[in-house]
C-alpha positions in Angstrom: 2.2 -11.3 12.9 4.8 -9.8 10.5 6.7 -6.6 11.2 5.9 -3.9 8.7 8.2 -1.3 7.1 7.0 1.3 4.7 9.4 2.9 2.2 9.5 6.7 2.2 8.1 6.9 -1.3 5.1 4.7 -0.2 4.6 7.1 2.8 4.6 9.9 0.3 2.0 8.1 -1.9 -0.3 8.0 1.2 0.3 11.6 2.2 -0.3 12.9 -1.4 -3.5 10.9 -1.7 -4.8 12.0 1.7 -4.1 15.7 0.8 -6.0 15.3 -2.5 -8.9 13.6 -0.7 -9.0 16.4 1.9 -9.2 18.9 -1.0 -12.3 17.1 -2.3 -14.1 16.8 1.0 -13.3 17.7 4.6 -11.8 14.7 6.6 -11.9 12.4 3.6 -8.1 12.2 3.7 -8.3 11.0 7.3 -10.8 8.4 6.3 -8.5 7.3 3.5 -5.5 6.9 5.9 -7.8 4.9 8.3 -8.5 2.4 5.5 -4.8 2.2 4.7 -3.9 1.4 8.3 -6.7 -1.2 8.5 -5.5 -2.9 5.3 -1.8 -2.8 6.5 -2.9 -4.5 9.7 -4.6 -7.2 7.8 -1.6 -7.7 5.6 0.6 -8.0 8.6 -1.6 -10.8 10.0 -1.6 -12.9 6.9 0.2 -11.6 3.8 -0.3 -14.8 1.9 -3.9 -13.9 1.4 -2.9 -11.4 -1.2 -1.8 -12.5 -4.7 1.7 -12.1 -6.2 1.3 -9.6 -9.0 4.8 -8.8 -10.2 7.8 -11.1 -9.6 7.6 -11.4 -5.8 5.5 -8.3 -5.1 2.0 -8.9 -3.7 -0.8 -6.4 -3.9 -3.8 -5.7 -1.7 -6.7 -3.6 -2.8 -7.7 -1.0 -0.2 -11.4 -1.1 0.8 -13.6 1.7 -0.5 -10.7 3.7 -2.1 -9.3 2.7 -5.5 -5.7 2.1 -4.3 -3.5 -0.9 -4.1 -0.8 -1.5 -1.5 2.3 -3.1 -3.1 4.5 -5.1 -0.8 7.2 -7.8 -0.5 7.2 -10.5 2.2 10.5 -11.9 3.7 9.5 -15.2 5.3 12.9 -15.8 6.9 12.6 -12.8 9.3 8.8 -12.4 9.1 8.9 -8.8 7.7 6.9 -7.0 5.1 8.2 -4.1 3.1 5.5 -1.8 1.6 7.0 -0.3 -1.6 4.1 1.7 -3.0 0.5 2.7 -2.5 -0.8 3.6 -5.9 -4.2 4.5 -7.4 -5.5 1.6 -9.5 -5.6 3.8 -12.6 -1.9 4.6 -12.4 0.3 2.8 -14.9 2.3 -0.2 -13.6 5.4 1.4 -15.0 5.3 3.8 -12.0 5.8 0.9 -9.7 8.4 -0.8 -11.9 10.5 2.4 -11.9 10.8 2.1 -8.2 12.3 -1.3 -8.5 15.2 -0.2 -10.5 
């Protein structure tokens, strides 16, 4: 199993989406964060299951919700850095701006 770190901006992505979902329907934000946690756990168990999408950044589509978790794997110390959690309709430039 790999150790997971989540960048503050990625945590903010999750919080903002959860708030938005809660505004749409009671407890939907809680359900969203549950699916995020579940996918992060699966990523930590086997990150190579997920394709490299940009340079060395892999992405995992969240079940049920239209979001992708963007992450980088460091094999030498068996760590994963989650850099973004973005809605699939958002422009890839938003993720690229974070890499600058």
